[in-house]
DSSP file (Angstrom, degrees, kcal/mol; ACC not computed):
  #  RESIDUE AA STRUCTURE BP1 BP2  ACC     N-H-->O    O-->H-N    N-H-->O    O-->H-N    TCO  KAPPA ALPHA  PHI   PSI    X-CA   Y-CA   Z-CA
    1    1 A M              0   0    0      0, 0.0     2,-0.4     0, 0.0    65,-0.2   0.000 360.0 360.0 360.0 152.2   32.7   85.0   66.1
    2    2 A E  E     -A   65   0A   0     63,-2.8    63,-3.2     2,-0.0     2,-0.7  -0.950 360.0-132.8-126.8 145.7   36.2   84.7   64.9
    3    3 A L  E     -A   64   0A   0     -2,-0.4     2,-0.3    61,-0.2    61,-0.2  -0.884  24.3-171.4-101.3 115.1   39.5   85.3   66.7
    4    4 A N  E     -A   63   0A   0     59,-3.0    59,-2.4    -2,-0.7     2,-0.3  -0.693   5.5-167.4 -97.7 156.6   42.0   87.4   64.6
    5    5 A N  E     -A   62   0A   0     -2,-0.3    57,-0.2    57,-0.2     3,-0.1  -0.989  31.3-156.4-145.7 157.6   45.6   87.9   65.7
    6    6 A T     >  +     0   0    0     55,-2.0     4,-2.9    -2,-0.3     5,-0.3  -0.044  55.6 126.0-114.0  26.8   48.6   90.0   64.9
    7    7 A L  H  > S+     0   0    0     54,-0.3     4,-2.8     1,-0.2     5,-0.2   0.890  71.4  51.0 -57.6 -43.6   51.1   87.5   66.4
    8    8 A K  H  > S+     0   0    0      2,-0.2     4,-2.1     1,-0.2    -1,-0.2   0.913 113.4  45.7 -61.5 -42.4   53.2   87.3   63.2
    9    9 A V  H  > S+     0   0    0      2,-0.2     4,-2.5     1,-0.2    -2,-0.2   0.935 114.1  47.7 -65.5 -47.3   53.5   91.1   63.1
   10   10 A Q  H  X S+     0   0    0     -4,-2.9     4,-1.6     1,-0.2    -2,-0.2   0.885 111.5  51.3 -62.5 -38.6   54.3   91.4   66.8
   11   11 A R  H  <>S+     0   0    0     -4,-2.8     5,-2.3    -5,-0.3    -1,-0.2   0.908 110.5  48.8 -64.0 -42.6   56.9   88.6   66.5
   12   12 A A  H ><5S+     0   0    0     -4,-2.1     3,-1.6     1,-0.2    -2,-0.2   0.892 106.7  55.6 -64.9 -40.3   58.5   90.4   63.6
   13   13 A I  H 3<5S+     0   0    0     -4,-2.5    -1,-0.2     1,-0.3    -2,-0.2   0.875 110.9  45.5 -58.5 -37.0   58.6   93.7   65.5
   14   14 A N  T 3<5S-     0   0    0     -4,-1.6    -1,-0.3    -5,-0.2    -2,-0.2   0.362 112.7-123.9 -88.9   5.0   60.5   91.9   68.2
   15   15 A N  T < 5 +     0   0    0     -3,-1.6     2,-0.4     1,-0.2    -3,-0.2   0.899  60.8 144.9  54.5  46.8   62.8   90.2   65.6
   16   16 A L      < -     0   0    0     -5,-2.3    -1,-0.2    -6,-0.1     2,-0.1  -0.909  44.7-136.4-116.1 142.6   61.9   86.7   66.8
   17   17 A T     >  -     0   0    0     -2,-0.4     4,-2.4     1,-0.1     5,-0.2  -0.449  34.3-105.7 -81.7 167.5   61.6   83.5   64.8
   18   18 A Q  H  > S+     0   0    0      1,-0.2     4,-2.6     2,-0.2     5,-0.2   0.914 123.4  51.2 -58.3 -41.7   58.7   81.2   65.5
   19   19 A A  H  > S+     0   0    0      2,-0.2     4,-2.4     1,-0.2    -1,-0.2   0.898 109.1  49.4 -64.4 -41.5   61.2   78.8   67.2
   20   20 A E  H  > S+     0   0    0      2,-0.2     4,-1.9     1,-0.2    -1,-0.2   0.925 113.4  45.7 -64.7 -44.5   62.6   81.6   69.5
   21   21 A L  H  X S+     0   0    0     -4,-2.4     4,-1.8     1,-0.2    -2,-0.2   0.916 111.2  53.5 -64.2 -42.3   59.2   82.7   70.5
   22   22 A A  H  X>S+     0   0    0     -4,-2.6     5,-2.2    -5,-0.2     4,-0.7   0.919 108.2  50.0 -58.3 -44.9   58.1   79.2   71.2
   23   23 A D  H ><5S+     0   0    0     -4,-2.4     3,-0.6     1,-0.2    -1,-0.2   0.902 109.5  51.7 -60.4 -41.4   61.1   78.6   73.4
   24   24 A R  H 3<5S+     0   0    0     -4,-1.9    -1,-0.2     1,-0.2    -2,-0.2   0.824 117.6  36.7 -68.1 -31.4   60.4   81.7   75.4
   25   25 A V  H 3<5S-     0   0    0     -4,-1.8    -1,-0.2    -3,-0.1    -2,-0.2   0.342 112.6-117.0-104.5   6.4   56.7   80.8   76.1
   26   26 A E  T <<5S+     0   0    0     -4,-0.7     2,-0.3    -3,-0.6    -3,-0.2   0.898  74.8 109.3  63.1  47.4   57.5   77.0   76.5
   27   27 A V  S   <S-     0   0    0     -5,-2.2    -1,-0.2    -6,-0.1     2,-0.1  -0.803  71.9 -85.8-133.3 179.0   55.5   75.6   73.5
   28   28 A T     >  -     0   0    0     -2,-0.3     4,-1.6     1,-0.1     3,-0.2  -0.478  31.8-116.8 -85.0 160.6   56.5   74.1   70.2
   29   29 A R  H  > S+     0   0    0      1,-0.2     4,-2.4     2,-0.2     5,-0.1   0.865 117.1  59.3 -61.2 -35.6   57.2   76.0   67.0
   30   30 A K  H  > S+     0   0    0      1,-0.2     4,-2.6     2,-0.2    -1,-0.2   0.862 100.7  54.9 -63.2 -35.8   54.2   74.3   65.5
   31   31 A T  H  > S+     0   0    0     -3,-0.2     4,-2.1     2,-0.2    -1,-0.2   0.935 108.8  47.4 -61.8 -45.8   51.9   75.7   68.2
   32   32 A I  H  X S+     0   0    0     -4,-1.6     4,-2.7     1,-0.2    -2,-0.2   0.923 112.2  51.1 -60.0 -44.1   53.1   79.3   67.3
   33   33 A N  H  X S+     0   0    0     -4,-2.4     4,-1.9     1,-0.2    -2,-0.2   0.912 110.3  47.5 -60.4 -44.9   52.6   78.5   63.6
   34   34 A T  H  <>S+     0   0    0     -4,-2.6     5,-2.2     2,-0.2     6,-1.4   0.840 112.3  49.8 -70.5 -31.8   49.0   77.3   64.2
   35   35 A V  H ><5S+     0   0    0     -4,-2.1     3,-1.6     4,-0.2    -2,-0.2   0.946 110.4  50.2 -67.2 -47.7   48.1   80.3   66.3
   36   36 A E  H 3<5S+     0   0    0     -4,-2.7    -2,-0.2     1,-0.3   -31,-0.2   0.864 112.4  47.7 -57.7 -37.3   49.5   82.7   63.7
   37   37 A N  T 3<5S-     0   0    0     -4,-1.9    -1,-0.3    -5,-0.2    -2,-0.2   0.393 113.8-116.7 -87.6   3.1   47.5   81.0   61.0
   38   38 A G  T < 5S+     0   0    0     -3,-1.6    -3,-0.2     2,-0.2   -35,-0.1   0.654  84.7 115.7  74.2  15.4   44.3   81.0   63.1
   39   39 A K  S   <S+     0   0    0     -5,-2.2     2,-0.4    -6,-0.2    -4,-0.2   0.662  74.6  41.9 -88.2 -17.6   44.0   77.2   63.2
   40   40 A F        -     0   0    0     -6,-1.4    -2,-0.2    -9,-0.1    -1,-0.2  -0.996  69.4-146.8-135.1 130.6   44.5   77.1   67.0
   41   41 A V        -     0   0    0     -2,-0.4    -6,-0.1    -3,-0.1    -7,-0.0  -0.869  30.0-131.4 -95.2 118.5   43.0   79.3   69.7
   42   42 A P        -     0   0    0      0, 0.0    -1,-0.0     0, 0.0   -11,-0.0  -0.262  19.3-105.7 -70.9 155.6   45.5   79.6   72.5
   43   43 A S     >  -     0   0    0      1,-0.1     4,-2.6     4,-0.0     5,-0.2  -0.245  34.8-105.5 -67.1 165.8   44.6   79.1   76.2
   44   44 A T  H  > S+     0   0    0      1,-0.2     4,-2.4     2,-0.2     5,-0.2   0.906 122.6  53.0 -60.1 -41.8   44.4   82.2   78.4
   45   45 A V  H  > S+     0   0    0      1,-0.2     4,-2.3     2,-0.2    -1,-0.2   0.927 110.8  45.7 -61.9 -45.6   47.7   81.3   80.0
   46   46 A L  H  > S+     0   0    0      2,-0.2     4,-2.8     1,-0.2    -1,-0.2   0.911 111.4  52.4 -65.4 -41.6   49.4   81.1   76.6
   47   47 A A  H  X S+     0   0    0     -4,-2.6     4,-2.3     1,-0.2    -1,-0.2   0.906 111.4  47.2 -60.0 -41.6   47.9   84.3   75.4
   48   48 A L  H  X S+     0   0    0     -4,-2.4     4,-2.5     2,-0.2    -1,-0.2   0.898 111.7  50.2 -67.4 -40.8   49.1   86.1   78.5
   49   49 A K  H  X S+     0   0    0     -4,-2.3     4,-2.6     2,-0.2    -2,-0.2   0.917 111.0  49.5 -63.0 -43.2   52.6   84.6   78.1
   50   50 A L  H  X S+     0   0    0     -4,-2.8     4,-2.3     2,-0.2    -2,-0.2   0.937 112.2  47.7 -60.7 -47.1   52.8   85.7   74.5
   51   51 A A  H  X>S+     0   0    0     -4,-2.3     5,-2.1     1,-0.2     4,-1.0   0.924 113.7  46.9 -61.2 -45.6   51.7   89.2   75.4
   52   52 A K  H ><5S+     0   0    0     -4,-2.5     3,-0.6     1,-0.2    -1,-0.2   0.923 113.2  48.5 -63.3 -44.5   54.2   89.5   78.2
   53   53 A T  H 3<5S+     0   0    0     -4,-2.6    -1,-0.2     1,-0.2    -2,-0.2   0.868 115.8  43.6 -63.3 -37.8   57.0   88.1   76.1
   54   54 A L  H 3<5S-     0   0    0     -4,-2.3    -1,-0.2    -5,-0.2    -2,-0.2   0.518 110.1-121.8 -88.5  -5.7   56.2   90.5   73.2
   55   55 A G  T <<5S+     0   0    0     -4,-1.0     2,-0.3    -3,-0.6    -3,-0.2   0.805  75.1 103.0  72.8  30.4   55.7   93.5   75.5
   56   56 A V  S   <S-     0   0    0     -5,-2.1    -1,-0.3    -6,-0.2     2,-0.2  -0.828  75.5 -92.4-133.1 172.4   52.1   94.2   74.5
   57   57 A S    >>  -     0   0    0     -2,-0.3     3,-1.0     1,-0.1     4,-0.7  -0.494  35.6-114.3 -81.9 159.2   48.6   93.7   75.8
   58   58 A V  H >> S+     0   0    0      1,-0.3     4,-3.1     2,-0.2     3,-1.2   0.880 118.1  59.2 -57.7 -38.3   46.7   90.6   74.9
   59   59 A E  H 34 S+     0   0    0      1,-0.3    -1,-0.3     2,-0.2     0, 0.0   0.736  97.3  59.6 -66.0 -22.8   44.2   92.9   73.1
   60   60 A E  H <4 S+     0   0    0     -3,-1.0    -1,-0.3     1,-0.1    -2,-0.2   0.704 116.3  33.6 -76.9 -19.0   47.0   94.1   70.9
   61   61 A I  H << S+     0   0    0     -3,-1.2   -55,-2.0    -4,-0.7     2,-0.4   0.832 121.9  40.8 -98.4 -45.0   47.6   90.5   69.7
   62   62 A F  E  <  +A    5   0A   0     -4,-3.1     2,-0.3   -57,-0.2    -1,-0.2  -0.899  59.6 171.5-117.0 133.6   44.1   89.0   69.7
   63   63 A T  E     -A    4   0A   0    -59,-2.4   -59,-3.0    -2,-0.4     2,-0.4  -0.992  28.4-126.5-136.4 146.2   40.8   90.6   68.7
   64   64 A L  E     -A    3   0A   0     -2,-0.3     2,-0.5   -61,-0.2   -61,-0.2  -0.763  21.2-163.5 -90.1 134.6   37.3   89.2   68.2
   65   65 A V  E      A    2   0A   0    -63,-3.2   -63,-2.8    -2,-0.4    -2,-0.0  -0.978 360.0 360.0-119.7 128.4   35.6   89.7   64.9
   66   66 A E              0   0    0     -2,-0.5    -1,-0.1   -65,-0.2   -63,-0.1   0.457 360.0 360.0 -89.2 360.0   31.8   89.3   64.6
């Protein structure tokens, strides 16, 4: 299984840079970049923080693809 995400799209909808989103969820900009590019799978806590910050459900950002 693979984890796909719409983080970049959701971030753009909210007019946030990677750095701004990173500051809001208390991670580095590089962490946001690696999540967006599918190189890093975020923890449950980070996924929840991202969803809350972006005003969407976790499922709207992350989906499993078989």
